[in-house]
N, C-alpha and C positions, 0 to 999 in steps of 0.2 A: 504494500500500500504506500503510495506517495503522499506524504503529508505536506499540505500547501498553506502558506500564509499569504493573505491578500492585503495590500495597502493601497487605498485609493480614497481621496477625499469626497468623491461623489458617491453617495449611498446607492443610487440606482445602478451605476456602473459596477460597483463592488458586488451588489446583489446579483447582477446579470452574470458576472464572471464566476461567482460562487455557484450559481445554478448550472452553468455550462460545465464547469469542472466536476461538480457533484454528480452529474449524470454518468460519469465514467466509473466503472467498477474498481479501477486500480488507483483512483485519486480521492483523497479526503481533504476538504478544506477545514483546517484545524483552528484558524484564527483569521479575523477580519478587523482591520484598523483603518482609521480615517485620517491619520497624520503621520509624518515622518518620525515624530518624537515617540510614537507608540511602537515602532517596528522592533527595536532591540528588546525592550521588555517583553513584548508578546512572543518573540522568537525564543527567548530564554525560558519562558513559561511553557511553551507548547512544542518545542524542538521540531520545527518543520524541516522537511528535506529540501523544499524549494520555496523561495519567497518571490512573489510577483509584485513589483513596486511601480507605482505611477511616478512619473517625473515631477509634474507640477502639483505640489500640495502646499497648503499654507504653512508658514513656519519653516520647518526643516523639509527641504525638497527630497525627492526620491533618490537623487544621486548622492547627496550627503548621507542619507539613511543607508544607502547601499554600502558605502565605504565603512560606516560604523558597524553595520551588520556583519560585513566580511571580516572585520577585526574581532568582533565580539563572539560571533558564532560561525567560525570558518567552515564547519561541516554543512551549513545551509547554502545551497546553490541559489544564485540570484538571477532573476529575469526582470529587466526593466521593460515596462509596458507603457507606451505613451501615445497620446493623440498626435503629438508633434514629432514627426520623423525628421528631426534636424540632425545633420551630419555631426556637428560638434557634440551633441548629446551622446551619440554612439561612442565616440572616443572617450568622453568623460565617464560613461557607464563602464566601459571595459577597464579604464584606469582605476575605477572604484571597486573592481573585483567582480563585476557582473559576468555571467556566463552566457546570457542571452539578451537579445534586444528585439522586441516585436512592437509593431504599431497596432493600435486598437481597432483599426478597420480591417485587420486580417480576418479571414474566415475562422469561425470557432474551432474547427478541427485542426487548424494550423497552430492555434494557441495550445490546445490539448497536446499536440505532438511536440511542441516546444517544451512543455513541462516534462514530458516523458524523456525527451532527449537530454535535457539539461540535468535531470535527475540521474540519468545513466552516465553522466560525466562528460557529455559532449557540449559544444558551443553552438548556439543558434542565433543567427543574425539575419534580419530582413535583407535579402540580396540587393534590392534596389537602393536601400539606404547605405549598405556597405560600399557599393560602387560610387555613390554620391560623396560619401565620406572620404574615400580615396582621392576623388577628383578635387574636393575642396581643400583637403589637407588639414593639418592640425591648426589649432588657434594660434594666430600670430601674436596674441597679447601676452605680455609678461604677467606674472601673478599680481604685481602691483597695479599695472594698467587695468587688469580685470577688476580688481577691487575698487579702483577709482571710478571706472565706468559703471559698475554695479551701484556704487553709492550715488552716482549722478543720475541714475535712472529715473528717480522721482522728480527731477527738474529743479533740485536745490541749487543754490549758488555755489561758486567755487569756495567761498568762505564756509558754507554749510558742510560741504564735502570734506574740506580740510579739518574742520572741527570733529566731524564724525570719525575720521581715520587717524586723527592726531598727527597730521602732516602740515607743512607750511603751505600757504596758498600758491606760492611759486612752484613747489613740487607737484601740487595737484594740477596746475596749468600745464606743466611739462608732460605729465602722464596723459592728460586728456588730449593734448596736442599729438602725442605719439600714437594714441589709440585711434584718433580721427584719421591720421595718416595711414596707419596699418589697415584700417577697415575700408579705406578709399572713400570715406565720408567727407561731407563739406561742413557739417555741424556736429556738435556734441550729441544732439537728439538723434541725428541720422546714424551716428556711430553706435549708439545704444541699440537702435532698431536693427541695424545690420548684424551686430554681434548677437542679438537675440535670435534673429532669423537663422543664423548659422549654428545656434546652440552653444555659443562660446560663453554666454552669461548664465 
């Protein structure tokens, strides 16, 4: 029996996934959570073989939760399941220790097969996304440029970003300028949008 943990902030999606997986005689959904913060505690309590994690959840996102789960419960294999098939998400998911990456509009039987394959020790990646990820390449942003762009996402001023990250305003301007150049954007807002579309944020 393959024991599965589901993490998705949308109750309807979570319920649908649980129903689809529950129809299989060799799969049992042992835990369902609605946030990234709940993933590790639930996994420690229920000892799942496979965790199916959504990327975008409020608070701690699925990629952060994946890295924490991989460190805390290494025996649990991770599949990242997302609505947004962004190439940067794939690279970040694999770096976080995920063994699978599927998009939510995949046919149900494909998801079931992904759970079985990952449980058996294999890797499963959406082929179209894998090709796009190779074509796009890794994120060009440094860790600090990533943090500054992320902090600037809500439209705060340079002073706001500097205060939040404990940096000087000049340092923030330099990082923003570098990020704008690397994303090929003309403005800070466009740099944020392009980085999000590529899954780099």
